[in-house]
C-alpha positions as CSV (number, residue, x, y, z in Angstrom):
1,X,150.3,33.3,-8.4
2,X,153.6,35.1,-8.7
3,X,156.7,35.9,-7.7
4,X,155.3,38.8,-5.1
5,X,158.3,41.0,-5.8
6,X,157.1,44.1,-4.6
7,X,159.7,46.4,-6.3
8,X,158.8,45.1,-9.5
9,X,155.1,45.6,-9.2
10,X,155.9,49.3,-8.3
11,X,158.4,49.6,-11.0
12,X,155.5,48.2,-13.8
13,X,153.3,50.7,-12.4
14,X,155.2,53.1,-14.2
15,X,154.4,51.0,-17.7
16,X,150.7,50.2,-17.1
17,X,149.7,53.3,-18.6
18,X,150.7,51.5,-22.0
19,X,148.9,48.6,-21.9
20,X,147.5,47.2,-24.8
21,X,143.8,45.2,-25.4
22,X,146.1,42.6,-27.3
23,X,146.2,39.1,-25.4
24,X,150.1,39.6,-24.8
25,X,149.5,36.8,-22.1
26,X,148.5,33.7,-25.0
27,X,150.7,30.5,-23.9
28,X,151.7,31.3,-27.9
29,X,153.9,34.4,-27.0
30,X,154.5,33.0,-23.1
31,X,156.4,29.5,-24.3
32,X,158.1,31.1,-27.0
33,X,161.5,31.3,-27.4
34,X,161.9,29.2,-24.6
35,X,165.8,28.0,-24.0
36,X,165.6,24.7,-23.5
37,X,169.3,23.8,-23.0
38,X,169.0,25.7,-19.6
39,X,169.9,23.4,-16.9
40,X,169.2,23.5,-12.7
41,X,173.3,23.7,-11.8
42,X,173.3,27.1,-13.8
43,X,170.4,28.8,-11.6
44,X,171.7,27.6,-8.1
45,X,172.7,30.7,-6.4
46,X,171.2,33.6,-5.4
47,X,169.7,36.5,-8.5
48,X,168.7,39.7,-8.0
49,X,165.9,41.6,-10.7
50,X,167.9,44.7,-11.9
51,X,165.5,45.6,-14.8
52,X,161.5,44.9,-15.9
53,X,160.4,45.0,-19.1
54,X,157.1,45.5,-20.4
55,X,155.9,45.9,-24.5
56,X,159.5,47.0,-25.7
57,X,160.0,49.9,-22.7
58,X,162.7,48.5,-20.4
59,X,162.8,50.0,-16.8
60,X,165.1,50.1,-13.7
61,X,164.0,47.9,-10.9
62,X,165.0,50.6,-7.7
63,X,167.2,50.2,-4.5
64,X,164.3,51.0,-2.1
65,X,167.1,51.5,1.4
66,X,169.8,52.1,-0.1
67,X,171.9,50.5,2.9
68,X,170.0,46.9,3.3
69,X,170.6,46.2,-0.7
70,X,168.1,45.2,-3.1
71,X,165.7,42.3,-2.8
72,X,166.6,38.9,-4.0
73,X,165.9,35.3,-4.6
74,X,167.8,31.9,-4.1
75,X,167.6,28.7,-6.3
76,X,168.7,26.2,-3.7
77,X,169.8,22.3,-5.2
78,X,167.4,20.6,-2.7
79,X,164.5,22.1,-4.5
80,X,163.4,25.4,-2.9
81,X,163.2,28.5,-4.0
82,X,163.6,31.3,-1.4
83,X,162.7,34.7,-1.9
84,X,164.0,38.1,0.4
85,X,161.8,41.0,0.4
86,X,162.5,43.8,2.1
87,X,160.1,45.6,4.3
88,X,161.7,48.7,6.1
89,X,164.5,50.2,6.8
90,X,165.9,48.3,9.4
91,X,166.5,45.6,6.9
92,X,164.1,43.2,7.5
93,X,162.8,40.7,5.1
94,X,160.0,39.4,4.0
95,X,160.7,35.8,2.7
96,X,158.3,33.7,0.5
97,X,159.5,30.0,0.5
98,X,158.2,27.7,-3.0
99,X,159.7,24.3,-4.5
100,X,160.9,24.6,-7.7
101,X,161.8,22.6,-11.0
102,X,163.0,22.6,-14.4
103,X,162.0,21.4,-18.1
104,X,162.2,22.5,-21.0
105,X,163.2,26.2,-20.3
106,X,160.4,25.9,-17.9
107,X,160.6,26.8,-14.0
108,X,157.3,25.9,-12.3
109,X,157.4,27.4,-8.9
110,X,154.6,25.4,-6.3
111,X,153.9,25.2,-2.8
112,X,152.5,23.0,-0.5
113,X,148.7,22.9,-1.9
114,X,149.0,22.4,-4.9
115,X,149.0,25.9,-6.5
116,X,151.6,26.6,-9.2
117,X,153.3,29.3,-11.6
118,X,155.9,29.1,-14.5
119,X,158.7,31.2,-15.4
120,X,160.2,31.1,-19.0
121,X,164.0,31.1,-19.2
122,X,164.3,33.4,-22.7
123,X,168.4,33.4,-21.8
124,X,170.8,31.8,-19.4
125,X,174.7,32.6,-18.9
126,X,176.9,32.5,-15.9
127,X,175.8,36.0,-14.3
128,X,172.5,36.9,-16.4
129,X,169.4,35.7,-16.1
130,X,166.6,36.9,-18.1
131,X,163.1,35.2,-17.9
132,X,159.3,35.7,-18.9
133,X,156.4,36.0,-16.0
134,X,152.7,36.4,-16.6
135,X,151.1,39.7,-14.7
136,X,147.7,41.3,-14.8
137,X,149.6,44.3,-15.2
138,X,146.6,46.6,-17.0
139,X,143.9,44.9,-14.6
140,X,142.0,43.5,-17.1
141,X,141.8,40.7,-15.9
142,X,143.9,39.0,-18.5
143,X,147.7,38.4,-17.5
144,X,150.4,40.4,-19.4
145,X,153.6,38.8,-20.4
146,X,156.8,40.7,-19.0
147,X,160.6,40.1,-18.9
148,X,162.8,40.3,-16.5
149,X,166.6,40.4,-16.3
150,X,168.4,39.0,-13.2
151,X,172.0,39.4,-12.5
152,X,173.7,37.2,-10.1
153,X,173.8,39.0,-7.0
154,X,176.2,38.9,-3.3
155,X,173.4,40.3,-0.5
156,X,174.5,42.8,1.5
157,X,175.4,40.4,4.9
158,X,172.8,42.1,7.5
159,X,173.8,41.0,11.5
160,X,170.3,39.7,13.0
161,X,172.4,37.5,14.9
162,X,174.3,39.4,17.9
163,X,171.0,41.4,19.4
164,X,169.6,37.7,20.0
165,X,172.2,36.3,22.2
166,X,170.5,36.5,25.4
167,X,170.3,34.3,28.8
168,X,168.7,31.2,28.2
169,X,166.1,31.1,31.1
170,X,164.6,27.5,29.7
171,X,164.0,25.7,33.2
172,X,166.4,22.9,32.5
173,X,169.2,26.0,32.5
174,X,167.5,28.2,35.0
175,X,171.0,27.5,37.8
176,X,173.2,27.5,34.6
177,X,175.3,30.1,32.8
178,X,174.0,29.6,30.0
179,X,173.0,31.9,26.6
180,X,170.9,31.5,23.2
181,X,171.1,33.3,20.0
182,X,169.1,33.1,16.7
183,X,171.1,31.0,14.1
184,X,173.0,32.7,10.8
185,X,170.8,32.9,8.2
186,X,172.8,35.1,5.8
187,X,174.4,34.5,2.3
188,X,177.9,34.5,2.7
189,X,179.5,31.3,3.8
190,X,179.2,31.0,8.0
191,X,182.3,30.7,10.0
192,X,182.2,31.1,13.6
193,X,180.5,32.3,16.6
194,X,182.6,33.2,19.3
195,X,182.6,33.4,22.9
196,X,184.1,35.8,25.3
197,X,184.1,36.2,29.1
198,X,184.8,39.0,31.3
199,X,185.8,38.8,35.6
200,X,185.2,40.9,38.4
201,X,183.1,44.4,39.3
202,X,184.6,46.7,36.5
203,X,183.8,43.5,33.2
204,X,184.4,44.4,30.2
205,X,184.7,43.5,27.1
206,X,188.3,45.2,27.3
207,X,189.5,42.6,29.8
208,X,187.2,39.5,28.0
209,X,189.1,36.6,26.7
210,X,187.6,34.2,24.2
211,X,186.4,30.7,26.1
212,X,184.5,29.2,23.2
213,X,184.4,29.1,19.3
214,X,181.7,27.3,17.4
215,X,181.9,26.1,13.5
216,X,178.7,25.0,13.2
217,X,176.0,27.8,12.5
218,X,173.2,25.6,14.0
219,X,175.0,25.7,17.4
220,X,172.8,28.3,18.9
221,X,173.5,27.6,23.0
222,X,176.7,27.9,25.0
223,X,176.9,26.9,28.6
224,X,179.6,27.8,30.8
225,X,180.7,25.0,32.4
226,X,183.7,25.8,33.9
227,X,183.2,29.8,35.1
228,X,185.4,31.3,37.7
229,X,184.5,31.2,41.2
230,X,183.4,35.0,40.9
231,X,180.5,37.0,42.1
232,X,179.9,38.7,38.9
233,X,180.8,37.5,35.2
234,X,180.1,39.3,31.8
235,X,179.8,37.5,28.5
236,X,179.5,38.5,24.9
237,X,179.0,37.1,21.0
238,X,181.1,37.8,18.5
239,X,180.0,36.2,14.8
240,X,182.0,35.6,11.8
241,X,181.4,35.2,8.2
242,X,183.8,34.5,5.5
243,X,183.7,38.3,4.8
244,X,185.2,38.8,8.5
245,X,183.5,40.1,11.4
246,X,179.7,40.6,10.7
247,X,179.1,41.9,14.3
248,X,178.9,41.2,18.3
249,X,176.8,41.9,20.8
250,X,176.5,44.0,24.0
251,X,178.3,42.9,27.5
252,X,175.8,40.5,29.5
253,X,176.0,40.3,33.0
254,X,175.2,37.4,35.4
255,X,175.4,37.5,39.5
256,X,176.3,34.4,40.3
257,X,175.0,34.3,43.7
258,X,170.9,33.9,42.0
259,X,172.8,30.6,40.8
260,X,171.8,27.9,43.0
261,X,172.8,24.4,42.7
262,X,171.1,21.6,42.5
263,X,170.0,19.3,45.5
264,X,170.4,15.5,45.8
265,X,168.6,13.3,47.9
266,X,169.5,12.0,51.0
267,X,168.3,8.7,52.2
268,X,167.4,7.9,55.6
269,X,170.4,7.6,58.0
270,X,170.7,3.9,59.5
271,X,171.8,4.1,63.4
272,X,174.7,1.9,64.3
273,X,175.2,1.4,67.9
274,X,175.9,4.9,69.0
275,X,177.2,5.6,65.2
276,X,174.8,7.3,62.2
277,X,175.2,6.1,58.4
278,X,174.4,8.7,55.8
279,X,174.4,8.0,52.1
280,X,173.2,10.0,49.1
281,X,172.7,10.8,45.4
282,X,175.8,12.2,43.6
283,X,175.8,15.7,42.6
284,X,175.7,16.2,38.6
285,X,175.8,20.3,39.6
286,X,178.5,21.2,36.9
287,X,179.6,24.3,39.6
288,X,179.9,21.6,42.2
289,X,182.0,22.8,45.2
290,X,181.4,20.5,48.1
291,X,178.6,18.2,50.2
292,X,177.5,20.1,53.6
293,X,176.1,17.7,56.7
294,X,174.4,19.3,59.3
295,X,172.2,18.6,62.5
296,X,169.9,21.0,63.9
297,X,167.3,21.2,67.4
298,X,164.9,22.3,64.2
299,X,163.4,21.1,60.9
300,X,165.2,22.9,58.3
301,X,163.9,26.2,57.2
302,X,162.7,27.1,60.4
303,X,163.0,30.2,62.1
304,X,162.8,29.9,65.6
305,X,164.2,30.9,68.9
306,X,167.1,28.9,69.8
307,X,167.6,27.0,66.5
308,X,170.9,25.9,65.8
309,X,172.5,24.1,62.9
310,X,176.1,23.1,63.1
311,X,178.1,21.3,60.4
312,X,178.7,17.5,60.6
313,X,181.2,17.7,58.0
314,X,182.3,19.2,54.7
315,X,183.1,16.5,51.8
316,X,184.7,18.5,48.7
317,X,185.2,14.8,46.4
318,X,181.6,14.6,44.2
319,X,181.8,10.9,44.0
320,X,181.5,10.7,47.9
321,X,178.2,9.8,48.8
322,X,178.5,8.2,52.4
323,X,179.3,9.8,55.7
324,X,179.6,7.8,59.0
325,X,179.2,10.4,61.6
326,X,181.1,8.7,65.0
327,X,180.8,11.5,67.3
328,X,176.9,12.1,67.0
329,X,175.4,15.2,68.7
330,X,174.2,15.1,72.3
331,X,170.8,16.0,70.9
332,X,167.7,13.8,71.0
333,X,166.4,12.7,67.8
334,X,168.6,15.5,65.6
335,X,167.4,16.6,62.3
336,X,170.4,15.9,59.8
337,X,170.2,17.8,56.4
338,X,172.4,17.7,53.7
339,X,173.2,20.4,51.5
340,X,175.0,21.1,48.4
341,X,177.2,24.1,47.9
342,X,178.1,25.8,44.5
343,X,181.6,27.6,43.9
344,X,180.3,30.7,44.2
345,X,179.4,30.2,47.2
346,X,175.8,29.2,47.4
347,X,174.1,26.5,48.9
348,X,170.6,24.4,48.2
349,X,167.7,25.5,50.4
350,X,166.7,24.1,53.7
351,X,163.4,22.9,52.3
352,X,163.6,21.3,49.0
353,X,160.0,20.0,47.1
354,X,162.1,17.3,44.7
355,X,163.8,15.7,46.3
356,X,164.4,14.7,50.2
357,X,167.2,16.4,52.0
358,X,166.5,15.7,55.8
359,X,165.9,13.4,58.2
360,X,164.9,13.4,61.5
361,X,167.0,10.7,63.3
362,X,165.3,8.7,66.1
363,X,168.7,8.5,68.3
364,X,169.5,9.5,71.6
365,X,173.3,9.1,73.3
366,X,172.6,7.1,76.6
367,X,174.2,10.0,78.0
368,X,171.4,12.6,77.8
369,X,168.7,12.9,80.1
370,X,165.2,12.9,79.3
371,X,164.4,16.1,80.2
372,X,163.1,18.9,77.6
373,X,163.3,21.3,80.0
374,X,164.6,21.0,84.0
375,X,163.1,23.3,86.4
376,X,165.1,21.7,89.5
377,X,167.6,19.4,90.4
378,X,169.0,18.4,93.8
379,X,172.4,16.2,94.0
380,X,172.7,13.6,96.2
381,X,175.5,13.6,99.0
382,X,176.8,10.0,98.4
383,X,175.8,8.8,95.3
384,X,177.0,9.4,91.7
385,X,173.0,10.9,91.3
386,X,171.4,14.2,90.2
387,X,167.8,14.4,90.6
388,X,165.9,16.3,88.0
389,X,162.5,17.4,88.2
390,X,161.2,19.4,84.7
391,X,158.8,18.3,81.3
392,X,160.0,15.1,80.0
393,X,161.2,15.0,76.3
394,X,158.9,14.9,73.6
395,X,155.5,15.9,72.7
396,X,152.4,16.4,75.1
397,X,154.7,15.2,77.8
398,X,154.4,15.8,81.7
399,X,156.3,17.2,84.8
400,X,157.9,14.4,86.6
401,X,161.2,13.8,88.9
402,X,163.7,11.3,87.7
403,X,167.0,9.5,89.3
404,X,169.9,9.9,87.2
405,X,173.2,7.9,87.6
406,X,176.2,10.0,85.9
407,X,178.5,7.1,86.1
408,X,176.2,4.5,84.1
409,X,174.3,6.7,82.4
410,X,171.4,5.5,83.3
411,X,167.9,6.7,84.3
412,X,167.7,4.4,87.4
413,X,163.8,5.7,88.9
414,X,161.2,7.6,87.5
415,X,158.6,9.2,89.6
416,X,155.2,6.7,89.5
417,X,153.3,10.1,90.4
418,X,153.9,12.7,88.6
419,X,153.7,16.0,90.8
420,X,150.0,17.8,90.0
421,X,151.5,21.1,90.2
422,X,154.3,22.9,88.7
423,X,156.4,24.6,91.3
424,X,159.5,26.1,91.1
425,X,160.5,25.6,94.7
426,X,163.6,23.2,94.0
427,X,163.3,19.9,94.9
428,X,165.4,18.5,98.1
429,X,167.2,15.5,98.7
430,X,167.0,14.6,102.5
431,X,168.2,12.1,104.7
432,X,166.2,11.7,107.8
433,X,165.5,9.1,110.3
434,X,162.8,8.9,107.4
435,X,165.4,7.3,105.0
436,X,166.8,8.9,101.7
437,X,163.7,10.7,100.4
438,X,163.1,13.5,97.3
439,X,161.0,16.0,98.6
440,X,158.8,18.5,96.3
441,X,156.8,21.3,97.2
442,X,153.3,21.0,96.0
443,X,151.4,24.1,97.4
444,X,150.9,24.1,101.1
445,X,152.0,20.0,101.1
446,X,155.4,18.5,100.6
447,X,155.4,15.4,98.7
448,X,157.5,12.4,99.5
449,X,158.8,9.9,97.2
450,X,161.6,7.1,98.2
451,X,164.9,8.5,96.9
452,X,165.8,4.9,95.3
453,X,163.0,4.0,93.8
454,X,161.1,7.0,93.3
455,X,157.9,5.4,94.5
456,X,155.5,8.0,95.5
457,X,155.6,7.4,100.1
458,X,152.8,10.4,100.8
459,X,152.3,14.2,101.0
460,X,153.3,16.0,104.1
461,X,150.1,18.4,105.3
462,X,152.0,22.4,106.2
463,X,149.3,24.2,106.3
464,X,150.6,27.3,105.0
465,X,152.1,28.3,101.4
466,X,155.9,27.5,101.3
467,X,158.7,29.3,100.3
468,X,161.3,27.3,101.0
469,X,161.9,24.3,103.1
470,X,165.2,22.6,104.7
471,X,166.0,19.6,107.1
472,X,168.3,20.7,110.2
473,X,171.1,18.7,111.4
474,X,169.0,18.6,114.7
475,X,166.3,17.0,113.3
476,X,163.9,19.5,112.9
477,X,162.0,20.8,109.3
478,X,162.1,24.2,109.0
479,X,159.7,26.3,106.3
480,X,159.3,30.0,104.7
481,X,156.7,31.9,103.7
482,X,156.4,35.4,102.6
483,X,155.3,35.9,106.5
484,X,156.9,33.7,108.6
485,X,159.6,31.0,109.5
486,X,158.2,27.9,111.0
487,X,159.6,24.9,112.6
488,X,158.1,21.5,112.5
489,X,158.9,17.8,113.7
490,X,157.6,14.9,111.4
491,X,156.3,11.2,112.6
492,X,156.5,9.8,109.2
493,X,153.6,11.4,107.7
494,X,152.7,13.6,110.2
495,X,153.6,16.9,110.6
496,X,153.6,18.9,113.5
497,X,154.6,22.5,114.0
498,X,156.8,23.6,117.3
499,X,156.7,27.5,116.8
500,X,157.0,30.5,114.1
501,X,158.0,33.5,114.2
502,X,157.7,36.5,111.6
503,X,160.6,37.9,109.8
504,X,160.2,40.9,107.6
505,X,158.3,43.2,107.9
506,X,158.3,44.3,104.3
507,X,156.0,41.7,102.3
508,X,157.6,40.8,99.2
509,X,154.8,38.7,97.5
510,X,155.1,34.6,98.1
511,X,158.1,34.1,96.1
512,X,161.9,33.9,96.7
513,X,162.1,34.2,100.4
514,X,165.2,31.3,101.3
515,X,165.7,29.5,104.6
516,X,169.7,27.8,105.1
517,X,170.8,26.3,108.6
518,X,174.4,27.7,109.6
519,X,176.4,26.7,111.8
520,X,175.5,26.1,115.8
521,X,172.0,25.8,114.8
522,X,170.9,28.7,113.6
523,X,168.8,29.7,110.3
524,X,168.9,32.3,108.1
525,X,166.1,33.9,106.1
526,X,166.3,36.4,103.2
527,X,165.1,37.6,100.2
528,X,166.0,38.8,96.8
529,X,164.7,42.3,97.1
530,X,166.2,42.7,100.7
531,X,169.6,43.8,101.5
532,X,169.7,42.7,105.2
533,X,168.9,38.8,106.2
534,X,166.5,37.6,109.6
535,X,168.7,35.4,111.5
536,X,167.3,32.7,114.1
537,X,168.4,30.5,116.8
538,X,167.2,26.6,116.4
539,X,166.5,25.3,119.7
540,X,166.7,21.8,120.9
541,X,163.3,21.6,121.5
542,X,162.4,23.5,117.8
543,X,162.0,26.8,119.3
544,X,162.8,29.8,117.3
545,X,164.6,32.6,118.4
546,X,165.6,36.0,116.9
547,X,169.4,36.5,116.7
548,X,169.8,39.5,114.6
549,X,169.2,41.3,111.9
550,X,172.6,40.3,110.0
551,X,173.9,42.8,107.1
552,X,174.0,40.5,104.3
553,X,171.5,40.1,101.7
554,X,170.4,37.0,99.8
555,X,169.9,37.1,96.0
556,X,168.5,33.8,95.1
557,X,165.4,33.6,92.8
558,X,164.5,31.5,89.9
559,X,167.4,32.2,87.9
560,X,170.0,32.3,90.4
561,X,171.0,31.3,93.5
562,X,172.5,31.5,96.6
563,X,174.6,29.1,98.5
564,X,175.5,28.4,102.0
565,X,179.3,26.3,102.4
566,X,179.8,25.3,105.7
567,X,183.5,24.4,105.5
568,X,184.2,28.2,104.2
569,X,181.1,30.2,106.5
570,X,180.1,31.8,104.3
571,X,177.2,32.6,101.8
572,X,177.7,33.5,98.1
573,X,175.3,35.2,95.7
574,X,175.9,33.7,92.5
575,X,174.0,36.7,90.7
576,X,176.8,39.4,92.3
577,X,179.9,37.0,92.7
578,X,180.4,38.1,96.2
579,X,181.3,36.3,99.3
580,X,179.6,37.3,102.9
581,X,181.1,35.7,105.7
582,X,178.6,33.5,107.8
583,X,180.8,34.0,111.3
584,X,181.3,38.3,111.2
585,X,178.2,39.1,108.5
586,X,180.3,41.1,106.5
587,X,181.3,41.0,103.0
588,X,184.5,38.7,102.5
589,X,185.5,39.0,98.8
590,X,184.4,39.4,95.3
591,X,185.6,37.8,92.0
592,X,185.5,38.4,88.1
593,X,185.5,34.6,87.1
594,X,183.6,33.0,86.4
595,X,181.6,35.3,85.4
596,X,178.5,33.3,85.8
597,X,178.9,30.6,88.7
598,X,176.8,28.2,89.6
599,X,178.4,25.6,92.4
600,X,181.6,25.6,95.2
601,X,183.5,22.9,95.9
602,X,183.3,20.8,99.6
603,X,186.0,22.7,101.1
604,X,184.5,26.2,100.0
605,X,187.8,27.3,98.1
606,X,186.8,26.7,94.3
607,X,183.9,28.4,92.9
608,X,182.4,26.9,89.7
609,X,180.9,28.4,86.6
610,X,181.1,29.8,83.3
611,X,181.5,33.1,81.2
612,X,178.1,32.5,79.2
613,X,175.9,35.2,79.8
614,X,172.1,33.5,80.2
615,X,170.9,37.0,78.4
616,X,173.2,36.3,74.9
617,X,171.4,35.9,72.0
618,X,171.4,32.5,71.0
619,X,172.8,31.6,67.4
620,X,175.4,29.4,65.6
621,X,177.3,32.3,65.9
622,X,177.1,33.6,69.5
623,X,180.5,33.2,71.7
624,X,179.2,30.6,73.9
625,X,181.7,28.5,74.9
626,X,182.3,25.2,76.2
627,X,184.5,25.9,79.1
628,X,183.5,25.3,82.6
629,X,185.4,28.5,84.6
630,X,186.7,27.5,88.3
631,X,188.3,30.2,90.5
632,X,190.9,29.0,93.2
633,X,190.6,31.5,96.0
634,X,193.6,30.8,97.4
635,X,195.7,32.4,94.6
636,X,192.7,34.3,93.4
637,X,193.0,33.2,90.1
638,X,191.0,31.7,87.2
639,X,191.3,29.1,85.0
640,X,189.5,27.6,81.6
641,X,188.5,24.4,81.3
642,X,187.4,22.6,78.0
643,X,184.0,20.4,78.3
644,X,181.7,18.7,75.9
645,X,179.0,20.6,76.3
646,X,177.8,24.0,77.7
647,X,178.2,24.1,80.9
648,X,175.2,25.4,83.4
649,X,175.9,23.9,86.6
650,X,179.0,23.0,88.0
651,X,179.8,20.9,91.1
652,X,182.0,19.0,93.1
653,X,180.2,15.4,93.9
654,X,181.0,13.6,96.9
655,X,184.0,11.6,95.8
656,X,185.8,15.1,95.1
657,X,185.3,14.5,91.3
658,X,184.0,18.5,89.8
659,X,181.0,17.6,87.2
660,X,178.8,19.7,85.4
661,X,175.1,19.8,84.1
662,X,176.0,20.4,80.5
663,X,173.7,21.3,77.4
664,X,175.0,19.9,74.0
665,X,173.5,22.8,72.5
666,X,173.5,26.6,73.4
667,X,170.3,27.7,75.6
668,X,169.7,30.2,78.2
669,X,169.7,27.9,81.7
670,X,168.5,24.2,82.6
671,X,164.6,25.5,82.4
672,X,164.9,26.6,78.8
673,X,163.3,24.4,75.9
674,X,164.0,24.1,72.8
675,X,161.6,22.3,70.4
676,X,160.8,19.9,73.4
677,X,164.2,18.1,72.3
678,X,166.6,17.0,75.7
679,X,170.2,17.6,75.2
680,X,171.0,17.6,78.8
681,X,173.7,15.6,80.5
682,X,176.3,15.2,83.1
683,X,179.9,15.2,82.5
684,X,183.0,15.2,84.3
685,X,185.7,18.7,84.0
686,X,189.0,17.5,83.9
687,X,191.1,20.4,86.0
């Protein structure tokens, strides 16, 4: 075993031809002249071999890489011996580490495999070390003795640190601004590491400021726990020894929008009457900005038509881990999500596999009507009641009829027999000699329900396909289909045809024919595709007489409606915001707002609606307004009134109150089903 100093062996090749056959490596010669007074403390430090002697010839040990200095070796106080052999012009060292001991002038080098080698000191002073070693110079299988002349040496300090400065991508530091680097292991006394930071799109070393000084060479990690809230940050490292600045790294940029906050667990919320209590874990994110509690009609991370998410509260105190929602949304079983935001404007993802951040809360306000979609409705003319026909909320539900009292916010009755056929012909509340009833079209039949209990009574067979129907003030049932208008009388469950007359000669198919009762026992038949309507007289005997083709359109279909107002003696087409006289059958007036009207006051002087376009795309940012709009015909002015929800149908009830069928979240119309959740309710509009 030997020191393996490659440059020494290269120098000795010069002398190998001079080798003799004598046993110059005998023990007697090798241990002779040992300096037994040499001490360990005198050896401590860095040495380099400058000369080598063999058989009386002395040669210099050359410097192979001028910019890198010489090979050298170190005796350390901890009993370790290290040698450093330059390998290339980029100043990379090969290192060899052994144990060392000194006894009677003999240095013993050993490794962990109990192999050893010896060096014999012949001269030792403060700056000079002369020692003998054994090498087989002439390759005769016998060791030869060489003498080596070493001097104290200050190694050329090479910067091997700065180019190792880089982002710390360990999992723990994934969303932190953290850097690591290789520890300084040079031969000068270490002074410090310095970390500098610059900000902005044009960050540079010129604008960087010192943010951390590290005086322990073994600390090789830095995490910036107090960065500024900037989109781009830049960092670099400087390393100093006792000799001054050793080197500095390149500038490393950090794009902060990639730094994600750490989510926290949201405990299962608790419903307390009409309030919902939330608790969550405290954030430990060093870049914490605030908690955001939101609700949505879809589970977090699902992007679907009509999906909406709204903020309940922003909480900026990191130690606040509870919130009481005193005004839960007008939405059945809302989803709540807790997000954590950081100072860089980023928030946690909607879905997290590690912690629970979302709950669907089993909660529904009393005001919420239990439908995921409403196909039609009927307003009771005598009570604070609206009848709804549609699909009930929840999964796998059927179409049914509900009686809802908006004074008590109670569903007072649900039909005991669901109508078996889906229909787009609106249900109607009719008060006749048979009492107040709810009537719904079912093919060629009219199903009859008790208006108070919604118990099914029976069906009325008409023998025709029904497009629309009314009950007239002179006691007849008038029906229309795509060909004719019919007059019936009723005896409980019996329907008897009295008369029929054809109407439009152009067949428009089986939909959108409407019938209205006007004053003086007249009925009007219209279709959304016709610019005129047919007027009939209805005699007290039930006979129908053609009166005239009235030059007014009735633009009524499943999305828009036309209504007749007896007090004002006009028909209004909501789709075009125009009024037509039913006295002169001429255009009466038009109005701009509400842009989308839906109701009329009982006296016909106010027109109700909203400015929300059913064709607008629904997003949390869309401009749907929680406002009802009223047009005053007397002054020809409009006024907006704030509402709790988004108005869809605005009407005046029997008591003169202006009411709105509203949705808690944005939706196109009452029949718009969003994730099978109910959010419709009835509110009063305060003028």
